[in-house]
C-alpha positions in Angstrom: -6.0 17.5 13.1 -3.3 14.9 12.7 -3.1 12.4 15.6 0.3 12.1 17.3 2.1 8.9 16.5 2.3 7.9 20.1 -1.4 8.2 20.6 -2.1 6.2 17.5 0.1 3.4 18.6 -1.6 3.4 22.0 -5.0 3.0 20.2 -3.5 0.2 18.0 -2.2 -1.6 21.1 -5.6 -1.5 22.7 -7.2 -3.1 19.7 -5.1 -6.3 20.2 -6.2 -6.9 23.8 -7.9 -10.2 24.2 -11.6 -9.8 25.1 -12.8 -10.6 28.6 -14.8 -13.8 29.2 -18.2 -12.1 29.1 -17.5 -11.1 25.5 -16.5 -14.5 24.3 -20.0 -15.5 23.2 -20.5 -12.3 21.3 -17.1 -12.7 19.6 -18.1 -16.2 18.5 -21.4 -14.8 17.1 -19.8 -12.0 15.0 -20.6 -11.5 12.2 -24.4 -12.1 12.1 -25.0 -10.2 8.9 -23.0 -9.1 5.7 -19.9 -7.1 6.1 -18.7 -4.3 3.7 -15.1 -4.0 2.7 -14.7 -0.5 1.2 -12.1 -0.1 -1.5 -11.0 3.3 -2.7 -10.3 2.3 -6.2 -12.2 1.1 -9.3 -12.8 -2.7 -9.9 -10.2 -4.9 -11.5 -7.1 -3.2 -10.1 -4.7 -4.9 -7.7 -6.3 -3.4 -4.6 -9.7 -4.5 -5.7 -8.5 -8.0 -6.5 -6.8 -8.3 -3.1 -10.1 -7.2 -1.4 -12.1 -9.8 -3.3 -9.7 -12.6 -2.5 -9.9 -11.7 1.2 -13.7 -11.2 1.0 -14.2 -14.7 -0.5 -12.0 -16.3 2.2 -13.8 -14.5 5.0 -17.2 -15.3 3.5 -16.5 -19.0 3.4 -14.8 -19.0 6.8 -17.4 -17.0 8.8 -20.6 -17.9 7.0 -21.6 -14.3 6.2 -21.0 -12.4 3.0 -18.1 -10.0 2.9 -19.2 -7.6 0.1 -16.7 -5.4 -1.7 -17.8 -1.8 -2.2 -15.8 0.3 -4.6 -15.7 4.0 -3.7 -13.0 5.5 -6.0 -12.0 9.1 -6.1 -9.9 11.8 -4.3 -6.9 9.5 -4.0 -8.6 7.1 -1.6 -10.0 9.8 0.6 -13.7 9.2 -0.3 -13.5 5.6 0.8 -11.6 6.4 4.0 -14.1 9.1 5.0 -17.0 6.8 4.3 -15.5 4.2 6.7 -14.5 6.8 9.3 -18.1 8.0 9.5 -19.7 4.5 9.5 -21.1 2.9 12.6 -18.3 1.3 14.7 -19.9 -2.1 14.8 -17.5 -4.3 12.8 -19.7 -4.3 9.7 -17.8 -1.7 7.7 -14.1 -2.2 7.0 -11.5 -0.3 4.9 -8.9 -1.8 2.6 -5.9 0.3 3.9 -3.1 1.1 1.6 -0.1 3.5 1.3 -2.3 6.4 0.1 -3.7 6.6 3.6 -0.3 7.2 5.1 0.8 9.6 2.3 -2.5 11.6 2.3 -2.1 12.4 6.0 0.6 14.9 5.1 -0.2 15.5 1.4 -3.6 17.1 2.2 -3.8 20.0 4.5 -7.5 19.7 5.2 -9.5 16.5 5.3 -12.8 15.7 6.9 -11.3 13.0 8.9 -8.0 12.1 10.6 -6.9 8.7 9.4 -4.7 7.9 12.4 -7.4 8.9 14.8 -10.5 7.7 13.1 -9.4 4.3 11.7 -8.5 1.4 14.0 -5.9 -1.1 12.6 -7.2 -4.6 12.3 -4.7 -6.7 10.3 -1.9 -6.5 7.9 -2.2 -8.4 4.6 0.6 -8.2 2.1 3.5 -6.0 1.0 4.1 -5.7 -2.7 7.4 -4.4 -4.1 7.7 -1.6 -6.5 10.2 -2.1 -9.3 12.6 0.5 -10.6 12.4 0.0 -14.4 13.7 1.8 -17.4 13.1 1.8 -21.1 15.8 -0.5 -22.7 17.0 2.6 -24.6 18.2 4.2 -21.4 22.0 3.7 -21.1 21.9 2.3 -17.6 21.9 -1.4 -16.6 22.4 -0.9 -12.9 21.2 1.6 -10.2 24.7 3.2 -9.9 24.8 3.7 -13.7 21.3 5.3 -13.6 22.4 7.7 -10.9 25.5 8.6 -12.9 23.3 9.1 -16.0 20.8 11.3 -14.1 23.6 13.4 -12.6 25.1 13.9 -16.0 21.6 15.0 -17.3 20.1 17.1 -14.5 16.4 17.9 -15.1 16.4 15.9 -18.4 15.4 12.6 -16.9 11.6 12.1 -16.6 10.1 9.7 -14.1 6.4 8.8 -14.6 3.8 7.8 -12.1 0.1 7.0 -11.8 -0.6 10.4 -10.2 0.8 12.7 -7.5 0.9 11.2 -4.1 0.7 7.5 -5.2 3.2 5.0 -4.0 4.7 4.9 -7.5 5.2 8.7 -7.3 6.5 8.8 -3.8 9.0 5.9 -4.5 10.5 8.1 -7.2 10.6 11.2 -4.9 12.3 9.1 -2.1 14.9 7.9 -4.6 15.6 11.5 -5.7 16.0 12.6 -2.1 18.3 9.8 -1.0 20.3 9.6 -4.3 20.7 13.3 -4.6 19.6 13.6 -8.2 17.2 15.8 -10.2 14.4 14.1 -12.1 11.2 15.6 -13.5 7.9 14.0 -12.3 5.4 13.3 -15.0 2.0 12.3 -13.5 -0.5 10.2 -15.4 -4.1 9.2 -14.7 -3.1 5.7 -13.6 0.1 3.6 -13.6 -0.9 1.7 -16.8 -0.6 4.7 -19.2 2.6 5.7 -17.4 4.1 2.3 -18.2 2.8 2.4 -21.8 4.7 5.7 -22.3 7.8 4.2 -20.6 7.7 1.3 -23.2 7.3 3.9 -25.9 10.3 5.8 -24.7 8.4 9.0 -23.8 9.7 8.8 -20.2 12.8 7.2 -18.9 11.9 5.5 -15.5 9.0 4.3 -13.5 8.8 2.9 -10.0 5.8 0.7 -10.7 4.0 -1.8 -8.5 5.5 -5.1 -9.5 2.3 -6.9 -10.6 1.6 -4.2 -13.2 5.0 -4.5 -14.9 6.4 -8.0 -14.4 5.2 -9.4 -17.8 6.8 -6.5 -19.6 10.0 -7.1 -17.8 9.9 -10.8 -18.6 9.2 -10.0 -22.3 12.2 -7.7 -22.4 10.1 -4.6 -23.1 11.3 -3.0 -19.9 14.6 -3.3 -17.9 14.3 -3.9 -14.2 17.2 -2.2 -12.3 16.1 -3.0 -8.7 13.1 -3.7 -6.5 12.2 -1.2 -3.8 11.8 -3.5 -0.8 14.7 -4.5 1.5 14.6 -8.1 0.3 14.6 -9.5 -3.3 11.3 -10.5 -4.8 10.8 -14.2 -5.4 9.2 -13.1 -8.7 12.4 -11.4 -9.8 15.1 -13.3 -7.9 18.0 -12.0 -10.0 17.1 -8.4 -9.6 18.8 -6.6 -6.7 17.2 -4.2 -4.2 17.6 -0.4 -4.4 19.0 -0.3 -0.8 22.1 -2.2 -2.1 23.1 1.0 -3.7 21.1 3.8 -2.0 21.4 3.5 1.8 18.1 3.6 3.7 15.8 3.2 0.7 12.7 1.2 1.2 9.3 1.7 -0.5 6.5 -0.7 -1.2 2.7 -1.0 -1.7 1.4 -2.5 1.5 -2.2 -3.4 2.3 -4.3 -4.2 5.4 -7.7 -3.9 7.0 -8.9 -1.1 9.2 -12.2 -0.3 10.9 -14.0 2.8 12.3 -12.6 3.9 15.6 -14.5 2.4 18.5 -15.1 -0.9 16.8 -15.5 -3.5 19.5 -12.3 -5.3 20.5 -13.9 -8.7 20.1 -14.8 -8.0 16.5 -11.3 -6.7 15.8 -9.8 -9.7 17.5 -12.0 -12.1 15.5 -11.2 -10.5 12.2 -7.5 -10.4 12.9 -7.5 -14.1 13.9 -9.5 -15.2 10.8 -7.4 -13.0 8.4 -4.2 -14.5 9.8 -5.7 -17.9 9.3 -6.3 -17.0 5.7 -2.8 -15.8 5.2 -1.6 -19.2 6.4 -4.0 -21.1 4.2 -2.0 -22.6 1.2 -4.7 -21.8 -1.3 -5.1 -18.1 -0.4 -1.4 -17.7 0.3 -0.5 -19.0 -3.2 -2.9 -16.5 -4.8 -1.4 -13.6 -2.9 2.1 -14.6 -3.7 1.1 -14.8 -7.4 0.4 -11.1 -7.0 4.0 -10.6 -6.0 3.0 -10.1 -2.4 5.0 -10.8 0.7 2.7 -11.6 3.7 2.5 -9.3 6.6 0.1 -10.9 9.1 0.6 -10.2 12.8 -1.5 -8.4 15.4 -3.5 -5.2 15.1 -0.8 -3.4 17.2 1.9 -4.6 14.7 -0.1 -3.4 11.8 -0.7 -0.1 13.6 3.1 0.3 14.0 3.6 -0.3 10.3 1.0 2.4 9.5 2.5 4.9 11.9 6.0 4.3 10.6 4.9 4.7 7.0 3.0 7.9 7.8 6.1 9.3 9.5 8.4 8.3 6.6 6.3 9.7 3.8 5.6 12.9 5.7 9.3 13.6 5.4 9.3 12.9 1.6 6.2 15.0 1.0 7.7 18.0 2.8 11.1 17.6 1.2 9.8 17.3 -2.4 7.0 19.9 -1.7 4.5 17.5 -3.2 1.0 18.9 -3.8 -2.2 17.0 -4.5 -3.5 17.1 -8.1 
């Protein structure tokens, strides 16, 4: 069962409510033992690195260990189900990412409902994807690429790290809004997709910026545009896709969620401390080094972001008839 967007936003708004006075003492005491942050991907990737940076900050700030638990597999669904079924006591958290929004529509049957079973806690960062081509592709701008794709329908291959990933869905959104025909080539991870892009086996990838920026700087790949609505400080001379394709926006965004029913005081404490971390110059600098733009805000604001992203990607999944691998 998929939770209606209005009901999800109502739950998110409830999470931001300030605790009543009798709960203040308990809020100050939380946490009294180690906290798990469950990550749906293997160690050393961008998602894992982000979780470890946040865990280190919260451990130092709150005096309890925030332990990262990697639960890769099933496009993030294994990790999400583990958190959805965990006790709602504030001691098991989820590193939320675009896969959660995409999977809501991509998978017909899941053992949980993300919008119903996970309470939004805090937004972290938004990382642009970058539309990049092999230098051999005769297109130096987005309009030139669209003209090239229209002149070669079905002959342009766009690669991704797998069906349903943000890299894949960014390409599908581009196809839908630009009205072009490209062939999706899924890989087992973004890294091999980029490797084949460099080798000229495929023509374009909409990769997460941190994974490709050094190749772009070295001239091995040509960046045509970034996928957010604002230019990236890491690539200030590269325009945004929306300058040429109206309504386009795609990015890898991250935040923290908790099992439904987690006490409001624990959610409020976590939100407050995470926002403090995002404002801290040391942690902020590390996140910006990853190419991230800070989100911050209240649980309700993060809930609205998740609901909007779920609604947006549902349209793309249905339009492109995307199926899980």
